[in-house]
Structure formats: structure tokens, C-alpha cells
N, C-alpha and C positions, 0 to 999 in steps of 0.2 A: 455604405452603412450609415444610418441616421444616428446622430448623437442622442443619448438617452436623457441627459441632464435637463434639456429644455422641457421634455415631457413630464419629468418628475416634479419640477418646481411648482407648477399649478396644483398638482395633486397634494403636495406637502403643504402648500399655503392653505388650501381648502381644509385640510385636516387640522392645521393649527387654529384656524378660525373657529371650526366646530368645537374643538377642545376648549378654547377660551370662552365660548358662549355657554358651554355646559358647566364651566367651573365657577359660575356665579354663586358662591357660597353665601349663606346668611352672615351678615355682619352685625355683631352685637355692639350697638352704639352706646348703650348705657345699661347698667345693672345695679340695683340697690336692694338691700335687705334691711328690714325693720322688725324689731321684736314687738310682738303684739300679745301681751299676756304671757302664756307659757310657750307659744309657738312663734313662727316667723312668717313674714310676708315678703316675697321676692318679686320685684318689678323688673322686667327686662324689656329693653327697647331694641328692636331688630330692624335692619334695612336689608331688603332682598328684592331683586328685580322680578317679582312674581309676574307670571304671564297668564295665569288662570289655573284651572284645576289640573292642568298637565305639568305645571312646574311652579311650586311655591314653598315658602318656609312653613313647615307643618308642625313645628314644635321646638321645645328646648328642655333641657334637664339640668338639675342641680346635682352636683357630685361632691364627694369629700376628697381629701388629699390623696386617698388610695384609689380613687376612681370608682367608688361604690355609688350607685344611684340613690339619692336621698329623696328625690321628688321629680316630677315631670309635668310640663304644661303642654297639652296637645292643642294645636291650632287647627280648628275645624274647617277653615276656608281660606282661600287666597286673599291677599290684601293688595290687589293691583293698584287701586287708587288711594291707598292709605300708607304712605311710606315717609319716614319710618313709622312703626307702630309699637305701642307698649301694651303688654299684657302681664297680668299678675298671677302668682300662685300663692294662695293664702293657706293658713293653718298648717304650715310645714313644721313638723316636729323633727328637731335635730338631736342627734345623740349628745349627751352631756359631754362637755369639754370641747365641742366643735368650735374652733376659732376662725375658720375660713371655709368658704365653699367656692366651687367652681361652676361656671355656667357654660354650656355649649349648646349651639343651635343645630337644627336638623332641616335639611332640604328634601323635598319629596323625590327629587331626581338624583342629587349629588351626595346625599347622606349627611353624616355628621361633619361639622366644621373641625378643622385641625386645631384651631386656636380656642383656648378657653379663657374666660374672663374670671379673674379671682376677686372675691369680695371678702374683706376682713370683717369679722363680726365683733360687735361690741355689745355685750349683754346689758 
């Protein structure tokens, strides 16, 4: 009888490598909010190993402390040769009394990032 373990090890290694490659979530490098008149402008810098239309960071959203979406920025194309990159969301109206917002990014393959970036707001 042949041992099973040597046959399983290469298969497990291949699976782990594939999982690691698919787990390249967008990294929010920087996020800032600035009050402009009665609304806000949010600038977010993202790093992600975009490979093209098949796998890229395709957006980010602004949420409140309860997880409600306050705004979103769709990214319409991959940024293969522009890393990291910054995009803005302007004219964001926030509910009165909002003192902090949370940003999370989205990947076309892997979905939403688990980590959010908190921004404290100063009116």
C-alpha cells in the first residue's frame, strides 16, 4: 500500500497558493474627509494588485458607525499601472451629528475588505 501523505502535500500546497493569490484584498493606504460648504469631500487612496478587467479594486464606500451606507465611489476600470491610486467622492451629505465615518474597499473578485478605515470628522 502506498502512503497517502506524499500525494496530498502537493495538492494542499497548490490550494494554499491559489487561496493566497485570490486573497489580495484592496488596501486603504490613506483616507481623508474635508468639509466643503454644507457637504463633505472624501479622498481615498487604495493599493491593490489589479491584473486587468478580470480582477481589480472596483469601488469603495462610506459607512456610519451602524454600518449604514452614506455614499459610494464606483471605480470604472482597473488601475494596473497606477498603484496606489486616489479617487474622491464629492458632495457627500452626512446626517447631522455624524462625528465619524468608516471606509471600506471592494474587489471585483474577493468582495468587501474586512478592515475599515475610520475617519474622525471635524466640522
